[in-house]
C-alpha positions in Angstrom: -57.3 43.6 48.7 -57.3 46.8 50.8 -58.1 46.8 54.5 -59.3 50.2 55.7 -60.4 51.6 59.1 -58.0 49.3 60.9 -56.2 49.7 64.2 -53.0 48.1 63.2 -51.1 46.1 65.9 -48.1 45.0 63.9 -46.8 42.2 66.2 -43.5 43.9 67.2 -44.8 45.3 70.4 -45.3 48.8 68.9 -48.5 50.5 70.1 -51.7 50.3 68.0 -51.9 52.8 65.1 -54.7 53.6 62.7 -53.8 52.5 59.2 -54.7 50.7 56.0 -53.1 47.4 55.0 -52.7 46.7 51.3 -52.5 43.1 50.2 -51.6 41.8 46.7 -51.8 38.1 46.2 -50.5 36.4 49.3 -48.3 39.3 50.5 -48.6 42.6 52.3 -47.4 45.3 49.9 -47.9 48.4 52.0 -49.2 49.9 55.3 -50.7 53.3 54.6 -52.0 56.2 56.7 -55.8 56.4 57.2 -57.7 57.8 54.2 -55.2 56.7 51.6 -57.6 54.2 50.1 -61.0 55.6 48.8 -63.8 53.8 50.7 -65.5 53.0 47.3 -62.3 51.4 45.9 -62.7 47.8 44.7 -61.7 44.8 46.9 -62.0 46.8 50.2 -62.5 45.3 53.6 -63.7 47.7 56.2 -62.2 46.7 59.6 -64.6 49.1 61.3 -62.0 50.4 63.7 -61.1 47.0 65.0 -57.6 45.6 65.5 -55.8 44.0 62.6 -52.8 42.1 63.6 -50.7 39.1 62.4 -52.2 35.7 62.5 -51.4 34.0 65.8 -48.7 31.4 66.0 -49.4 28.6 68.5 -46.0 28.0 70.1 -47.0 24.6 71.5 -49.5 22.4 69.7 -50.2 18.7 69.5 -52.3 18.8 66.4 -49.9 16.7 64.4 -52.7 14.4 63.4 -55.1 17.1 62.2 -54.2 16.9 58.5 -55.1 13.2 58.2 -58.4 13.5 60.1 -61.5 13.3 57.9 -63.0 16.2 59.8 -61.4 19.7 59.5 -60.0 20.9 62.8 -61.3 24.4 63.3 -60.3 24.7 67.0 -57.3 26.9 66.3 -58.2 28.9 63.2 -61.4 30.0 64.9 -59.2 31.6 67.6 -57.1 33.5 65.0 -54.3 31.0 65.0 -52.9 30.6 61.5 -49.7 28.7 62.3 -49.0 25.9 64.8 -45.7 24.5 66.1 -46.4 20.7 66.3 -44.3 17.7 67.3 -43.9 18.9 70.9 -43.2 17.0 74.2 -41.0 14.4 72.4 -44.0 13.0 70.4 -44.2 13.3 66.6 -45.9 11.0 64.1 -42.6 10.1 62.4 -40.2 8.4 62.1 -41.6 4.9 62.6 -39.4 1.8 62.2 -40.7 -0.4 59.4 -42.7 -3.2 60.9 -43.3 -1.3 64.2 -46.6 0.3 63.3 -48.6 -1.6 66.0 -46.0 -0.9 68.7 -45.9 2.7 67.8 -49.7 3.0 67.9 -49.7 1.7 71.5 -46.7 3.8 72.5 -46.0 7.4 71.2 -48.9 7.1 68.7 -51.4 6.6 71.6 -51.4 10.4 72.1 -52.8 11.0 68.7 -55.5 8.4 68.6 -54.7 7.2 65.0 -53.1 4.3 63.4 -50.0 4.9 61.3 -51.1 5.1 57.6 -48.2 3.8 55.6 -45.5 6.4 56.3 -42.3 5.6 58.1 -39.7 8.3 57.5 -40.2 11.9 58.4 -40.1 12.7 54.7 -42.9 10.3 54.0 -45.0 11.7 56.9 -44.4 15.3 55.6 -45.5 14.2 52.2 -48.7 12.7 53.7 -49.3 16.1 55.4 -48.8 18.0 52.2 -51.1 15.6 50.3 -53.9 15.9 52.9 -53.6 19.7 53.3 -53.8 21.7 56.5 -56.3 24.1 58.0 -53.5 26.1 59.6 -49.8 26.3 58.6 -47.8 23.7 60.5 -44.1 23.8 61.6 -43.1 20.3 62.7 -40.6 19.4 65.3 -39.3 15.8 65.5 -39.9 14.1 68.9 -37.0 12.5 70.8 -39.4 9.9 72.2 -40.4 9.0 68.7 -36.7 8.7 67.7 -36.1 6.4 70.7 -39.1 4.2 69.9 -37.9 3.8 66.4 -34.5 2.6 67.4 -34.8 0.8 70.8 -38.5 0.5 71.4 -40.7 1.6 74.3 -38.5 0.3 77.1 -36.0 1.9 79.5 -33.0 0.2 77.8 -29.8 2.2 77.7 -28.9 3.0 74.1 -25.6 1.8 72.8 -23.3 4.0 70.8 -24.8 2.4 67.6 -28.3 3.2 68.9 -27.4 6.9 69.5 -25.9 7.1 66.0 -29.1 5.6 64.6 -31.2 8.1 66.4 -28.9 10.9 65.3 -29.3 9.7 61.7 -33.1 9.8 61.9 -32.9 13.3 63.4 -30.7 14.4 60.5 -33.2 13.0 58.0 -36.0 14.8 59.7 -34.1 18.1 59.7 -33.2 17.6 56.1 -36.9 16.9 55.3 -38.0 20.2 57.0 -38.3 19.7 60.7 -37.9 22.9 62.7 -36.0 21.2 65.6 -36.0 18.6 68.2 -38.5 18.2 71.1 -38.2 16.1 74.3 -40.8 14.9 76.8 -38.6 14.0 79.7 -41.5 13.0 81.9 -43.1 10.7 79.4 -42.0 7.2 78.3 -39.8 6.5 76.4 -38.2 9.9 76.6 -38.1 9.8 80.4 -35.6 7.0 80.3 -32.9 9.1 78.5 -30.1 10.7 80.6 -28.9 14.2 79.9 -25.9 13.0 77.9 -28.2 11.2 75.4 -30.1 14.4 74.8 -27.0 16.5 74.5 -25.6 14.0 71.9 -28.7 14.4 69.8 -29.1 18.2 70.3 -25.6 18.7 69.0 -26.8 17.7 65.6 -29.2 20.7 65.5 -28.1 23.5 63.2 -27.6 26.8 65.0 -30.9 28.2 63.8 -33.0 25.2 64.9 -34.6 24.9 68.3 -34.5 22.3 71.2 -38.0 22.5 72.8 -38.4 20.5 76.0 -41.2 19.3 78.3 -38.6 19.3 81.1 -37.9 16.4 83.4 -39.8 17.7 86.4 -42.4 20.5 86.8 -43.0 20.0 90.5 -40.5 19.6 93.3 -37.6 19.2 90.9 -38.5 22.2 88.7 -35.3 24.1 89.3 -33.1 21.1 88.6 -35.0 20.5 85.4 -34.5 24.1 84.3 -30.8 23.7 85.0 -30.7 20.5 82.9 -32.4 22.3 79.9 -29.9 25.2 80.2 -27.0 22.7 80.3 -28.3 20.9 77.2 -28.5 24.2 75.3 -25.1 25.3 76.4 -23.3 22.1 75.6 -25.1 21.5 72.4 -24.9 25.1 71.2 -28.6 25.4 70.4 -31.6 27.5 71.2 -33.7 26.3 74.2 -37.4 26.5 74.5 -38.9 25.5 77.8 -42.4 24.2 77.1 -45.4 25.3 79.2 -43.5 26.6 82.1 -45.3 25.9 85.4 -45.0 24.7 89.0 -47.4 21.7 89.6 -48.6 20.9 93.1 -49.5 23.3 95.9 -46.2 22.6 97.7 -44.3 23.9 94.7 -46.3 27.1 94.0 -44.1 30.1 93.7 -41.2 28.2 92.2 -41.8 29.7 88.7 -40.2 32.9 90.0 -36.8 31.3 90.7 -37.2 29.3 87.5 -37.5 32.5 85.5 -34.5 33.9 87.4 -32.4 31.0 86.2 -33.6 31.4 82.7 -32.9 35.1 82.8 -29.4 34.4 84.1 -28.9 32.0 81.2 -30.1 34.6 78.8 -27.7 37.2 80.3 -24.8 34.8 79.7 -25.7 34.5 76.0 -27.9 31.5 75.8 -30.9 31.8 73.5 -33.6 30.6 75.9 -37.3 31.3 75.9 -40.5 29.6 77.3 -44.1 29.3 76.5 -47.2 29.1 78.7 -51.0 28.8 78.6 -53.5 30.9 80.6 -55.1 28.3 82.8 -54.5 26.7 86.2 -55.1 23.2 85.0 -52.9 21.0 82.8 -53.9 18.1 80.6 -52.1 14.8 79.9 -52.5 11.0 80.0 -53.9 9.3 83.1 -50.8 7.1 83.3 -48.8 10.2 84.2 -50.6 10.3 87.6 -48.9 7.0 88.5 -45.2 6.2 89.0 -43.1 6.3 85.9 -41.8 2.8 86.2 -45.3 1.5 85.3 -44.4 1.9 81.6 -40.7 1.2 81.6 -41.2 -2.2 79.8 -43.8 -0.9 77.4 -47.6 -0.7 77.3 -48.4 -4.4 77.3 -46.3 -5.0 80.4 -47.9 -1.9 82.0 -51.4 -3.5 81.5 -50.1 -6.7 83.1 -48.7 -4.8 86.1 -52.0 -3.1 86.6 -53.4 -6.6 87.5 -50.4 -7.7 89.6 -51.0 -7.4 93.3 -47.4 -6.6 94.2 -47.1 -4.0 91.5 -50.4 -2.5 92.5 -49.4 -2.3 96.2 -46.2 -0.4 95.2 -48.1 1.9 92.8 -50.7 2.7 95.5 -47.9 3.5 98.0 -46.3 5.9 95.6 -49.4 7.6 94.3 -50.4 11.2 95.0 -53.5 10.9 97.2 -55.1 14.1 95.8 -57.5 12.4 93.4 -59.9 15.2 93.4 -57.5 17.1 91.1 -58.1 14.5 88.3 -60.9 14.9 85.8 -61.2 12.3 83.0 -61.1 14.1 79.7 -61.3 11.5 77.0 -61.2 7.7 76.8 -61.3 5.2 73.9 -64.9 4.1 74.7 -66.0 7.6 75.8 -67.1 6.3 79.2 -66.1 8.2 82.3 -65.5 11.5 80.5 -66.1 14.9 82.1 -66.1 13.6 85.7 -63.5 13.6 88.5 -62.1 10.5 90.0 -63.8 10.7 93.4 -67.2 10.9 91.7 -66.4 7.9 89.6 -65.1 6.0 92.6 -68.5 6.5 94.3 -70.3 5.3 91.2 -68.1 2.2 90.8 -67.9 1.3 94.5 -64.1 1.5 94.5 -61.6 3.7 96.2 -59.9 6.4 94.1 -56.8 4.4 93.4 -58.7 1.4 92.3 -60.8 3.6 90.1 -57.8 4.9 88.2 -56.6 1.4 87.7 -60.0 0.2 86.5 -60.3 3.0 84.0 -56.8 2.4 82.6 -57.5 -1.3 82.2 -60.9 -0.8 80.7 -59.5 1.7 78.2 -56.2 -0.1 77.6 -54.3 3.1 78.7 -56.1 5.3 76.2 -57.2 7.9 78.8 -56.5 11.7 79.0 -57.2 13.9 81.9 -57.4 17.5 83.1 -55.3 18.0 86.2 -56.0 20.9 88.6 -52.5 21.5 90.0 -51.4 25.1 89.3 -51.6 28.5 90.9 -53.1 31.6 89.3 -50.3 33.7 90.7 -47.8 31.5 89.0 -49.7 31.8 85.7 -49.5 35.6 86.0 -45.8 35.5 86.9 -44.9 33.6 83.8 -47.1 35.7 81.7 -45.3 38.9 82.8 -42.0 37.6 81.5 -41.3 39.2 78.0 -39.8 35.9 76.9 -43.0 33.9 77.4 -44.7 33.0 74.1 -48.3 31.8 74.1 -49.0 28.1 73.3 -52.3 26.2 73.7 -50.7 22.7 74.6 -54.1 21.4 73.6 -54.3 17.6 73.2 -54.7 16.3 69.6 -58.0 17.0 67.9 -60.4 14.1 67.2 -60.2 12.4 70.6 -63.7 13.4 71.6 -64.7 13.8 75.2 -64.3 17.0 77.2 -60.9 18.3 76.3 -59.2 21.1 78.1 -60.7 24.5 77.1 -57.3 25.7 76.1 -57.8 23.7 72.8 -60.5 26.2 71.9 -59.8 29.4 73.8 -56.2 30.0 74.7 -55.6 33.1 72.6 -58.9 34.9 73.1 -58.6 34.2 76.8 -55.3 35.9 77.1 -56.7 39.0 75.3 -60.0 39.0 77.3 -58.9 37.9 80.8 -55.3 39.1 81.1 -55.2 42.1 78.8 -58.7 43.7 79.0 -60.0 42.7 82.5 -56.9 42.2 84.6 -54.5 44.4 82.7 -51.6 42.1 83.4 -49.9 43.0 80.1 -50.9 45.4 77.3 -52.6 44.5 74.1 -49.6 45.2 71.8 -47.3 43.1 74.1 -49.8 40.2 74.3 -50.0 40.1 70.5 -46.2 40.2 70.2 -46.1 37.1 72.4 -48.5 35.4 70.0 -46.8 36.5 66.8 -43.3 37.8 66.3 -41.9 36.2 69.4 -42.8 32.6 68.4 -41.9 33.4 64.8 -38.4 34.4 66.0 -38.0 31.4 68.3 -38.9 28.8 65.8 -37.8 30.5 62.6 -41.3 30.7 61.1 -40.9 32.2 57.6 -42.7 35.3 56.5 -45.1 35.4 59.4 -45.3 37.2 62.8 -45.6 40.8 61.8 -47.7 43.1 59.7 -44.9 44.4 57.5 -44.3 45.1 53.8 -43.3 41.9 52.1 -44.7 39.6 54.7 -47.3 36.9 54.1 -50.8 38.2 54.6 -51.8 35.9 57.5 -54.0 38.4 59.4 -56.6 38.5 62.2 -59.2 41.2 62.7 -60.6 41.3 66.3 -62.5 43.6 68.6 -60.3 44.1 71.7 -63.4 45.1 73.8 -65.2 41.8 73.0 -62.6 39.1 72.3 -62.8 36.3 74.9 -63.6 32.6 75.4 -66.3 31.4 77.7 -65.6 27.7 77.5 -65.3 25.8 80.8 -63.7 22.5 81.8 -67.0 20.7 81.4 -68.2 22.6 78.4 -65.0 23.5 76.5 -66.0 23.6 72.8 -67.5 27.1 72.9 -66.7 29.4 69.9 -64.5 32.4 70.8 -66.0 35.8 70.8 -64.7 39.0 69.1 -62.8 37.4 66.2 -64.3 39.2 63.1 -62.3 37.4 60.4 -59.1 35.5 59.7 -57.1 35.8 56.6 -54.5 33.3 55.3 -52.1 34.2 52.5 -54.3 37.1 51.4 -57.7 35.2 51.4 -60.4 35.2 54.0 -60.8 31.8 55.7 -63.2 32.7 58.5 -65.7 35.5 58.5 -67.9 36.1 61.6 -67.2 32.6 62.8 -68.1 30.9 59.5 -65.3 28.9 57.8 -65.3 28.8 54.1 -64.4 25.1 54.0 -61.0 25.4 52.2 -57.8 24.2 53.8 -55.5 27.2 53.1 -52.7 26.2 55.4 -49.5 24.5 54.4 -46.5 22.7 56.0 -43.9 25.4 56.3 -40.1 24.9 56.2 -37.5 26.7 58.3 -36.6 30.3 57.3 
């Protein structure tokens, strides 16, 4: 396979250069000057002067469930993503304690909308992924919340020394089976119930080349303290730190990403391997339960449902709730009612006040509700994007949930290139592609990917930098991206002009 008339952006940050990429089997064997390959040579792909770059690596994905879905998940491959880092925010699909399938499905598994299918250990889950096949390559992290659920359940119980040892053993097993690192979700149950020492104890088990990725403990008024905690964990555990989806939520906290980046820069200057990821939108997306006080779930989902009918608990939840309900749009629910509308609109329809509406929806859907939350500042998005240590991650919720998911699931990577490179010129094309390719490859130890280089795997994207974009909205998100000409995986074309060939060419990768 010879790719001619290409503008090669190699993923290192080097400026675009005309060239020809020679592929044999699954590997890149040469990058040649223009005119080296005769245009009538066999197996030629004419890039037509468009950019050819490494396949994008989604630094923060929740598509853990995609391999076991009946329908192929094309939301990422259509954007040019060929590799996804999954198992983020403390939630992975293994390990599961034997006999705990039902509790897992109502706890950490609720995020993924599937029932456990016979696997329990991380090795068994990875075998299930391998057997099902993957559309993109996947690099799994193991979730601390999942480890905690497997040992002490969904409650706020303080782990004993034996519990910590058991969690550590499960982490070791996951790492031995091929996990790329450990993730935490320190705002979500059951991970939120862990103190810093618990996390340090587990993170110390990470080999030096594996990563600790954290949805930090607070992304609003406590952002700086949460950054300090992540830095402390990295220093005391001796591991790499990845701050997930760096942001400042809530108008009163806008601007705090600047000081947060300064603290991370200081940590880097002192020798800590610390990076962050971000997505190019001012809205986040998470479960509706996260809009209420964290204690709601501290005894597990069943007790949470009971508390949502208890007058005393409801009075306390109401008193502690953020009154800005217009920021909440219902994204998906188990029954597919309520989707695509904001809470005040639903309150009018139901004849309830906004707080009562949130409670009604949670009860009706047995907590299976996701949202889009409009809480961020565009200036903050730009500030984080300017940092050379910011990788790009979609943070899209798992596929297959239906409803009106956040458009980042379908458009994160084209949006960066269209909105922030071409129109606003916040960063250059070569730098943006570095953030999507070699930077996440280096952070997570993704083998053989991230650059267009001799000997590398031929995961490649051809795109038109003057066209690439995504027009999806919060109410109509599932819009195909524009400007992606084709996507190649391991030397074979998977998508051409938006048409997928129907073959799952991805695989579960293991750390480099």
